[in-house]
C-alpha positions, 0 to 999 in steps of 0.5 A: 500500500501507498503512504498515508500521505497519499490518502490525506491530501491537502487541497481545496473542495468541492471534490477530490475526484472532480477538482484535485485529480484533474488539476494534478493531471493537468499539471503533469500534462503541461509539464510534459508539454511546456512550449504548447499554448493550446490544449484540449481536455475531454471529460468522460462518463461520471466526470462529465455528468457532474463536472460542472456542479463540481467546478471541474471546468473552473479548476482545469481552466485555472490550472492551464491559465494563461494558456488556452484550453478547450473542455469537451463534455462527453457524459454518455461515453465511459472509458474502460478503466474507470468512470472518471476518464479524461483525454488530454491533448496538446495542440500545435500552432498548425492545429495538430495533436502533438501529444495525448494522454488518457488518464483517470481520476480514481478517487481521493485525488489519485490518478491512474493511466494505462501504466498503473497508478501515478506515483504508486510507491509501496510503503506497506508490505501488508495488504489487509487489516487481518494481516496487520492485526496478526503482525501487531499481535506478534510484535506487541505493537499498536496500529499506529506503531505499525504506521510509524515503523513503515513510514518513519518518524517523519510521518508525525510532522506531516500528520501534525500539519494535517491536524492543523488544517482540519482544525482550521476548516472546523473553525472557518466553517463554524464562523462562516455563514450565508448561502453556499455557491451554486443553484441550490442556494443551500444555507450553511448550518454549522454555525447555527447548530454549534450555538444551539448545541452550546445552549443545550445539555446532555445527549442533545448537546453532545450530538449537536456539537458533533453534527456542527463540527462535521457540517463545518468542514463539509460546508467549507469543502462545498464552498471550495475551502481548504480541507484534508481528503479523509479519504475524499473531499465529499467525506472530509467532515467525518474524521475531523468531527470525531477527533475535534469532539473527543479533543474538546470533550475528553481533553485528549492530547495532540499526541493521541490525536496524531496517533489516531490519524495514523490508524485512520489513514491505515484503515482508509488505505486498505479500502483504497488499495483493495476496493475503491474510495470513488463515488463514481465507481462504487457509490457513496459507500466508498466515500462516506463508508470509508470515512465512517470506518476510519472515524469509528476505528480511531474513536475506539482507539482513543477511548482505550479499545483493544486492537480487536475492538478497533477493528470491530468498530471500523468494520461496523462503520463500514458495514452499516453504510453498505449500498449507500448511493452517490446521487449529488443534487445538481452535481454539487457536493451539497445535497445529500453530501453535507448531511451525510457527513454529520450523520456518519460522524454520529454513526461512527461514535455509536459504532465505537461505543458498541465495539467497546462494550463488546469483547471485540469478537465478531463474525464479519471481518473488516476485510470481508466488509471491504470485499462486500462493498466493492462487489456491491458497488459493481452491482449498483446501477450507474445512475446511482454512482455520481452521474447525477441522473438517479436518486435524489439528483433526479427527483429533487425540485426547488422548494421553500424550506 
């Protein structure tokens, strides 16, 4: 598996597949053709179907600027390796194609072409959580110690930066108000939820705070703000919400937060390697499901869970999002994406508590849940995999709240 540095990408919303990935691809292609002034980019399949709502064209145009780029939308044609296909072409002054590149945005800002995943440096020898669990038991080590052994001690400086950006996103999201960009005209709710939670007590206050933190990051993402993919932009609010909530309410040290980020990155990496974190490929179960598993696992870790309880919490967070479709209204990462982050954060906490009440024993392993997710994703009709033509995206009509 790759370094968790490739999972936690620092970028700007609203979509890792639709903005971060295409921007990375555009920079690579321009680097190969530094003297060319004209380019053509054809977007295929799901990438084209919801690209305008995700600001794919804006992101690509900004990347190529001041050079000229013509964007062609081809939502009805899907290239063979992934629904998010792109064709980059360099055009000479004589109007001839002098270079071309087919590349895919495969989720979380990652890219692959016919040669394989771009920058696919293997850092982790083990590929399943079961194998890692066995290794940890034999060595007497934790999941986060396994990460440190594989990544080196310098990983902590990187995770410290990740945590700082997550906190900034929450702070900005709680402070910012108004309407999110786009035709839906969806009002931000994080600030209002936070104030109501502060004025509540008990269970309602706890749930409200957790909701507000997840909403804060998700709304910042929807507005194009700076976030961390965890594992994607569309699911970026779940993990920070859990960590910030536990930091605030349980007075957890930053050292334990960084260890939690290491374990969460490991959990997300397993899904990314063995299945998919792309909504266009497997539905929202690959995005929100993975984020919920990451958050549930580390909540169990922070609250003193054993390795087996951590694995159980992550499995439950994943299992109970199986079949979740990706149907963004208008192609925006707003409805139902923002609410799903808040609900998934609450579910992650419940899974952690449930696992902690158990002895860690369970019948379905995390790896089996991952295997089931990718099989389920293949069975989901394309209308429900980020194409914007099914589900809520099809049936939504503007109305007054």
